[in-house]
N, C-alpha and C positions, 0 to 999 in steps of 0.2 A: 751418472747421470750427466745429460748435456743440454744445453736450450739451442742448440745448433742441429737444424735438420741433416740428416743424410741424403747424399747426392743420389739421384735415381741411376737404376742401371741403364746403360746406353741403349736408345730404342725403346724405352719404357715412355709411356705418355700419362699423364694424371686423368683420373676420371672422376670428375668432381660429383658429389651427390644431389648438389643443387646448385643454383646460381650463387655467383660470391656475394656476399653481404658485407657491405661497406663498414656498418656500424660494429662489426665484431673485430675489425683489425685492430683496435687498440687494446683489447681485452687478452689478458694473458692469466694462465691459470699457475701461475707462480710468482715468487719473486727470489731473484738469486741471492744466494746466502753462501757465505765463506765457510769454509771447514775442509780439514784435510782426512783422507782416507787413513784409516787404521791399516795395519800390516793385515788383518784378518779379513777387512773389508775389501782390499785388494785381492787376496787370495779367492775370495768368493767370486770377485769378478772375473779371474782368470779361469776358475775350474768351473764355475756353472752358468756364467754369462753366456756361452754359446747355446746352451740349452733353454735358460728362461728369459733372455732378453729378446725382445722383438724390435727389429729396427725400425725406425719411422720411414714410412713411404708414402708417396703423394698420390696415393691411389686406393682404392677399395680392396679391402683384405676379405679372405673367407675364413670366419671364426672356427669352422670346423677342422683347419688345417693347422690353424694356430694352436688348437688344443688336440693333438691326436689322441686316440683311444688308449687308455690305459689298461692292463691286463683285467680281464673280467668286465669290463664296459659293457652296458648294454642300453642302447637307445641313445638318446641326445640329453645335453646336461644344460642347466642354466648358466648363462654367462653374464656376470657382474663387471661394471666398469666402475674402478676408484680411481677418485681424481686427488691426487695428493695425500702420498702415505706417509710422508715423514720419515720415521727410522723404522717403520714397518713392524712394529709390535702389533698393533690392533690388527693389522692386515694378515698376519702369519696367525694369529689366533682365529681370525673368523675364517681364513681357509683350513684350518684344522678342523674345526666344528661343523663345518660345511663341506665336506670331502666330495660331495657329488656336484659342487656349484665350480664353475670355472671363472677365475678373476683375472681380469686384464686390468693391469695397474700402471698408471702415468705417475711419475715422480721426476724431477729434473735436479733435486739436490743429490750429487754423486755419493757422499756419505751414506746418504739414505738408501739409496740403490745398492750399495755395497753391503749394508746392514740387513736389508731386506733378504737378500741372496746368502747371506751368512745365515740366517733364520731358516731358509728353505732347506738349505744343508743340514742344519742341526735337528730339524724336525722333521725331515724326510717328506717333505712337502712336494706336491707334482701338479697341482690344480692352480700355479700362479704364471702368467707371464708378465713381464715387466716392459713398459715403453718409455724409455729415459728420454722424453720429449713433452713439449707443451701440449697438453691436454685438450687443448681448443683447436688446434691443427690436425691432432690425431682424430677428434669426433668430426670436423669438418670432411677430411679427406679419405680417412681408414674405415670409418665405421659406416655399414649399410643402415639403411633405413629400417625400423622395426627388428634388430638384430638382437637388441639386449634384454635380458630380463630383469635387470636392476642396475641402479647408478648408487655409488656410495660418494659421500664427500663430507667428511668429518675434519671439523675445526679449521675451516679455510682461515686466512689472514683477515682478521675483522677490520683491519684497517680504521682505527679507533676514532683518528681525527674526522670531524666532518668535511673537510674540505679534500679527504683522502676517499671518502665514502665512494666516489665513483670508481674506485679501483678494486672495488670488492667483485669476487668472483661471481657470486650469485646475483644475476641481471637478468632482465627478460629475454632477451636474446638467446644467451646461453642455454637457458631453461628450454625455450623454444625447440632449440636444436637437440637437447636430449631428449626431451619428449618424442620428437620424430622418430629416434632412434630406439626408443623403447617399444616392445611388443605390447600389445592390447593386455593389461592386467599386470605388467610390468612396475616396477616402483623405484621412486627417487628417494633417498634417504639422506637427508643433511642433519648435522649436528653442530652446535656451537656452545662456547660457553660464554657469550658476548651477548646480552639481552636485547640491546639495540639492532644487532647484526639479527639474532632470531625474530624478531619482530617483520625486518626486513625481508628474511626468507621466506616465512610465513606468507606475507604479502604479495611477493613476486609469485609464490608456486600457486597461490589461490587465485591470481590474475591469468593463468594461463589454463586457455578452456579445455585444453585435452588431459588435464590432472585433475584428480577429485583427492579430497583429502580424507585418508583412511581412518583418523584419530578423531574426527569433529564429531561424528553420530555413537562413536563406540564409547568415547571418553570426553563428555562435554565439560566435565571438570578440568582439564587440562588446556581449556580454552583455545582449541585448534592444534595443539603440540600432540606428541605422540610419546606413551610410555617407552623407556628405552628397550630397543628389542633385543631379545636373548643372545643375538650373536655378536653385539656390539661390547666387547669388555670396556672396564673401568681402567683407564691407563692411570699409570702413576702421578701424571699431571693432574688428571682429573681428579683423582682420589686427594690429593694435595688441597684442589681449589674446592671441593665439596666441605672438607675440612675447615676452610676459611671462610666457608659460608657463602661460597660462589655456586652459582645454579649451572646447569646443563639442559639444553634445550633439544629434543630429537623432534625433526619434522618429515612426517612420511607421506607422501602421496602417490596415488595410483593412477597408470594411464588408463585412460578410458576410450 
């Protein structure tokens, strides 16, 4: 995984999806973390990287070519963007239980990329592509409008200190961009184990006029939050937190 963008091929020009937005320049979808690749992760990158790593490019991509048809495929498949998959445990689980869905996953932590590639090999998964680049730039430059069926953002850095809250990923400008790239009926699913961040996420998504809260009417007892969708697994970290009395909040909105 790397936070550096790949150079454009000679003669290639960027095709922006919309006018540059100044307020997005300082937002990053990641925090650089130290970590060494294991031998298994390095081996997975060497063996599976050419097939499952999608290089960053400063131009729109065709998701149909990113996910070529598999044997027995018939028709189009839903495409979900995942922002920040950590070590890939939940991502691999979701890809296995939703084999008809294609997952474009952004992560810059190199051991995490290696770990997910290793899981792809061990579980024989074919519906994942990894872009080891800042997701904000991927959204800005690579994803066409109304091209996604879903977005997953699970346990983003909560930036606990009040003075650092401005660094949080879930902010109105990013949510507006994601909403523009969702098809009508597509969904945005966020999850966090930090209640103040959950409250901010609910507030930000509620303020986006092109999104509607799926859970508000169906589950009024949850005060705007959603039941944990069946596809999102309980990770070891989450299970440990639940045993200690920590909560987890899921927020699911739909593009209207």
